[in-house]
C-alpha positions as CSV (number, residue, x, y, z in Angstrom):
1,M,61.7,67.0,-86.9
2,Q,61.9,70.7,-88.3
3,L,60.9,71.5,-91.4
4,P,61.6,74.7,-93.3
5,D,59.3,77.3,-93.7
6,S,57.5,76.7,-96.8
7,C,55.1,73.5,-96.4
8,L,55.7,72.4,-100.2
9,A,57.8,71.0,-102.6
10,P,57.9,71.2,-106.5
11,S,55.8,68.4,-107.9
12,P,58.1,65.3,-108.6
13,S,59.6,64.1,-111.9
14,A,62.1,61.5,-110.7
15,Q,60.9,58.3,-108.6
16,G,62.0,56.6,-105.6
17,K,64.5,58.1,-103.4
18,S,65.5,61.2,-105.8
19,W,62.2,62.5,-105.2
20,F,62.2,62.4,-101.8
21,K,65.7,64.5,-102.0
22,K,63.4,66.9,-104.2
23,M,60.7,67.3,-101.4
24,S,62.8,67.7,-98.9
25,S,64.4,70.6,-100.8
26,P,62.0,73.9,-100.7
27,I,61.2,76.5,-103.4
28,T,60.4,79.4,-101.7
29,S,59.5,80.7,-98.3
30,T,56.0,82.0,-97.6
31,G,55.9,82.9,-93.9
32,S,55.6,86.4,-94.2
33,L,52.7,86.5,-97.6
34,P,49.1,86.6,-96.7
35,I,46.9,83.1,-97.1
36,R,45.6,84.4,-100.4
37,E,49.3,84.7,-101.8
38,Q,50.2,81.6,-99.9
39,A,47.3,79.6,-101.4
40,S,48.6,80.9,-105.2
41,I,52.0,79.7,-104.4
42,F,51.2,76.4,-103.2
43,Q,48.5,75.5,-106.1
44,Q,51.2,75.9,-108.6
45,V,53.6,73.9,-106.1
46,G,51.2,70.9,-105.8
47,L,52.0,69.0,-103.0
48,L,52.6,69.0,-99.6
49,K,55.9,68.8,-98.1
50,A,57.3,65.7,-97.0
51,V,60.3,63.9,-95.2
52,E,60.8,60.5,-95.7
53,D,61.2,58.4,-92.6
54,T,63.3,55.2,-92.3
55,Y,60.1,52.8,-92.5
56,G,59.1,53.4,-95.9
57,G,56.5,56.2,-95.0
58,V,56.6,60.0,-95.2
59,K,56.3,62.9,-92.5
60,V,54.6,66.2,-93.0
61,D,55.2,68.7,-91.0
62,I,52.5,71.8,-91.3
63,E,53.7,75.0,-90.0
64,E,52.0,78.0,-91.5
65,P,48.2,78.7,-91.9
66,M,46.6,77.5,-94.7
67,D,42.6,77.5,-95.6
68,S,41.2,74.0,-96.1
69,D,39.7,74.3,-99.6
70,V,43.8,75.1,-100.4
71,Y,44.7,72.3,-98.1
72,V,42.3,69.6,-99.2
73,P,43.1,69.3,-102.9
74,L,47.0,69.5,-101.7
75,L,46.6,66.9,-99.5
76,R,44.4,64.6,-102.1
77,A,47.6,65.2,-104.6
78,S,49.8,64.2,-102.2
79,I,48.6,60.8,-101.3
80,S,48.3,59.9,-104.7
81,Q,51.6,60.8,-105.6
82,W,52.9,58.7,-102.3
83,R,50.6,55.7,-103.6
84,Q,52.4,55.9,-106.8
85,Q,55.8,55.8,-105.0
86,G,54.9,52.9,-102.9
87,V,54.7,55.0,-99.4
88,K,53.4,53.2,-96.7
89,G,52.5,55.2,-93.6
90,V,51.9,59.3,-93.9
91,W,52.5,61.2,-90.2
92,I,50.6,64.4,-90.7
93,K,51.6,66.9,-87.6
94,L,49.0,69.9,-87.4
95,P,50.0,72.6,-84.3
96,I,47.2,73.7,-82.3
97,K,47.3,77.1,-84.2
98,L,46.2,75.2,-87.3
99,A,43.4,73.3,-85.6
100,N,40.6,73.9,-89.0
101,L,42.3,71.8,-90.9
102,V,41.7,69.1,-88.2
103,E,38.6,67.8,-89.4
104,P,39.2,67.9,-93.4
105,T,42.4,65.5,-92.6
106,V,39.8,63.0,-91.1
107,K,37.5,63.2,-93.6
108,E,40.4,62.1,-95.9
109,G,41.0,58.9,-94.2
110,F,43.9,59.7,-91.7
111,R,42.7,59.1,-87.8
112,Y,44.2,59.9,-84.7
113,H,47.7,59.0,-83.2
114,H,48.2,61.1,-80.3
115,A,48.0,64.8,-79.3
116,E,50.6,66.5,-76.9
117,S,49.4,70.3,-75.5
118,D,50.5,71.8,-79.0
119,Y,49.8,69.6,-81.5
120,L,48.3,66.7,-83.1
121,M,49.5,63.8,-84.9
122,L,47.2,62.1,-87.4
123,V,48.2,59.2,-89.7
124,Y,47.5,57.4,-93.0
125,W,48.4,53.6,-93.9
126,I,48.1,53.7,-98.1
127,P,48.7,50.2,-99.1
128,E,46.2,47.4,-99.2
129,T,48.1,45.8,-96.6
130,P,47.6,45.1,-93.0
131,D,48.2,48.9,-90.7
132,T,51.6,48.3,-89.3
133,L,52.0,51.8,-88.4
134,P,53.3,51.6,-84.5
135,A,50.4,52.5,-82.0
136,N,51.1,55.5,-79.3
137,A,53.0,55.0,-76.0
138,S,51.7,52.6,-73.6
139,H,52.8,53.5,-70.6
140,T,53.5,56.0,-68.0
141,V,56.3,55.6,-65.2
142,G,55.4,55.9,-61.9
143,I,57.9,55.8,-58.9
144,G,57.5,55.1,-55.2
145,A,60.5,56.5,-53.0
146,F,61.9,54.9,-50.2
147,V,63.8,57.3,-47.7
148,M,65.4,56.1,-44.5
149,N,67.5,58.0,-42.0
150,D,70.6,56.6,-39.7
151,S,67.7,55.8,-37.0
152,R,65.7,53.4,-38.9
153,E,62.9,55.7,-39.9
154,V,61.2,56.0,-43.2
155,L,59.8,59.1,-44.8
156,V,56.2,58.7,-45.3
157,V,52.8,61.1,-46.0
158,Q,49.2,61.1,-46.4
159,E,47.6,62.5,-49.2
160,K,44.6,65.0,-49.3
161,N,43.2,63.2,-52.7
162,G,43.1,60.2,-54.8
163,V,42.5,56.7,-53.7
164,F,44.3,57.3,-50.0
165,K,42.1,60.4,-49.6
166,N,40.7,59.8,-45.7
167,K,42.4,56.6,-45.3
168,D,44.9,57.3,-42.9
169,V,47.3,55.2,-44.3
170,W,50.8,56.3,-44.3
171,K,52.7,55.5,-47.3
172,F,56.0,56.4,-49.2
173,P,55.7,59.7,-51.3
174,T,54.7,58.8,-55.1
175,G,54.6,60.5,-58.6
176,V,54.7,59.9,-62.1
177,A,57.7,60.7,-64.1
178,N,57.4,63.8,-66.6
179,Q,58.2,63.5,-70.4
180,G,62.1,62.9,-70.9
181,E,62.8,62.8,-67.4
182,D,64.9,59.9,-65.8
183,I,63.4,58.0,-63.2
184,S,66.2,58.9,-60.6
185,T,65.4,62.4,-61.6
186,A,61.8,62.0,-60.9
187,A,62.4,60.4,-57.5
188,I,64.4,63.5,-56.1
189,R,62.3,65.9,-57.8
190,E,58.7,64.1,-56.3
191,V,60.6,63.7,-52.8
192,K,61.7,67.3,-52.7
193,E,57.9,68.5,-53.8
194,E,55.9,66.9,-51.3
195,T,58.6,66.8,-48.4
196,D,60.8,69.6,-48.7
197,I,63.8,66.6,-48.2
198,D,66.5,66.9,-50.4
199,T,67.6,63.1,-51.4
200,E,70.4,61.2,-53.4
201,F,69.3,58.3,-55.5
202,V,70.5,55.0,-54.5
203,E,69.3,52.6,-56.5
204,I,65.8,50.7,-57.8
205,L,64.5,48.0,-55.4
206,A,61.6,46.3,-57.8
207,F,59.3,47.4,-60.1
208,S,56.0,46.8,-61.2
209,Q,53.5,46.6,-64.2
210,T,49.5,47.1,-64.0
211,H,47.4,48.0,-66.7
212,M,43.8,50.2,-67.5
213,G,45.3,52.9,-65.4
214,F,45.5,56.7,-66.4
215,C,43.8,57.4,-69.6
216,G,43.6,53.8,-70.3
217,K,47.6,53.4,-70.3
218,S,49.6,50.5,-68.4
219,D,51.5,52.1,-65.4
220,L,55.3,50.9,-64.7
221,F,56.1,51.6,-60.7
222,F,59.5,51.8,-59.8
223,V,60.4,51.4,-55.9
224,C,63.0,53.6,-55.7
225,M,65.7,53.7,-52.5
226,L,67.0,57.6,-51.8
227,R,69.2,58.6,-49.2
228,P,68.4,61.8,-47.8
229,L,70.5,65.1,-47.6
230,S,68.1,67.0,-45.3
231,F,65.7,66.2,-42.3
232,D,63.2,69.1,-41.7
233,I,59.9,68.6,-43.4
234,N,57.9,71.1,-45.0
235,K,54.9,69.5,-46.4
236,Q,53.5,70.4,-49.9
237,D,50.1,71.9,-48.5
238,S,48.2,71.3,-51.9
239,E,48.7,67.7,-52.2
240,I,49.9,66.3,-48.9
241,K,47.7,66.1,-45.6
242,A,50.6,65.0,-43.4
243,A,54.3,64.1,-43.3
244,Q,56.4,62.6,-40.9
245,W,59.6,60.3,-40.1
246,M,58.4,56.5,-39.1
247,P,60.0,54.0,-37.6
248,I,59.9,51.0,-40.3
249,E,58.5,48.5,-38.0
250,E,55.7,50.8,-37.3
251,Y,55.0,51.4,-41.1
252,M,55.2,47.9,-41.9
253,A,52.6,47.2,-38.9
254,Q,49.8,49.3,-40.7
255,P,46.6,47.1,-41.7
256,Y,46.7,48.4,-44.9
257,I,50.0,47.6,-45.8
258,N,49.6,44.1,-44.7
259,K,46.1,44.2,-46.2
260,H,47.1,44.9,-49.7
261,E,49.7,42.1,-51.6
262,S,51.5,44.3,-53.4
263,F,52.1,47.0,-50.5
264,K,53.5,44.3,-48.5
265,Y,55.9,42.8,-50.8
266,V,57.3,46.6,-50.8
267,A,57.6,46.8,-47.6
268,K,59.3,43.3,-46.9
269,I,61.8,44.4,-49.5
270,C,62.6,47.8,-48.1
271,S,62.9,46.1,-44.5
272,S,64.9,43.8,-46.3
273,K,67.2,46.6,-47.7
274,A,67.4,48.5,-43.9
275,R,69.2,45.2,-42.7
276,N,71.8,45.3,-45.6
277,H,70.0,41.8,-47.3
278,Y,68.8,42.6,-50.4
279,S,70.9,44.5,-53.5
280,G,68.8,46.3,-55.9
281,L,69.9,48.2,-59.5
282,C,72.1,50.9,-59.7
283,P,72.2,53.5,-62.4
284,V,75.1,53.5,-64.7
285,P,75.6,56.3,-67.4
286,T,75.6,55.1,-70.7
287,M,75.1,56.4,-74.5
288,S,72.5,55.1,-76.9
289,S,73.2,53.8,-80.2
290,S,71.7,56.9,-81.5
291,G,74.3,58.4,-79.3
292,K,71.6,59.9,-76.4
293,K,72.7,59.6,-72.9
294,T,71.0,57.4,-71.0
295,F,70.9,55.0,-67.7
296,T,71.4,51.2,-67.5
297,Y,70.0,50.3,-64.1
298,I,72.4,47.0,-63.0
299,N,73.1,44.9,-60.0
300,K,76.8,45.6,-59.2
301,L,76.8,42.9,-57.2
């Protein structure tokens, strides 16, 4: 949520929601003023600017530079006011350019919630009740791409790094979906990046869940079927040792595939799909309750 340039709002004189309405209306813009002049205005105003969320909490998005000796009194006064108003959770978003405010925020009782490349989110639970603030996102989304041509050959690669380094295992192209990226889009992108093969997404064949993976997160891994639109391989040199079209029977016969149960199950599913004995989940464009475009994956049969 983007807030106006002013970080602050007038001290509240009303109670309840009328106070939040006042808090959401800036009284001045200070972005072009020196920090000393900003501090003078901030001290007169007295509170950090906050926006009410839908769960009885407030969000504070600080955008302008501020010295910690100005910030801390404002934060303390704001917490006192929020406590009186019955506010529960406080979310403070600090952009990386305001890293000087991280330590003083933590010293006031805030904890880290999550971080992105350009900001850190800190949270604080005010009531003397169990903290019910939602945890940070718990999962990453991975994809494996089953791509088969009309000759029943599957697109496979050998990786230079990771768990398959120096194992001579032929595997499907795999990768991780980017933030805000659909599963179907991620699968097409990963195949293109690793092999330069253009594809069309068909369906999700299966998925698995594992825990304590990258950065301690759980992982949802989707096995996706894609239809090739091109056939000449041009492998990615930085990550891929080799890439080729391989008969599906040869892929399934690899000792590594048969030794590891999860790989064996996926190979059987893909083999069944190749014989049209298996039906997966196809993406259907839908609209969420919030008005966002999404995909619902269903078995059309």
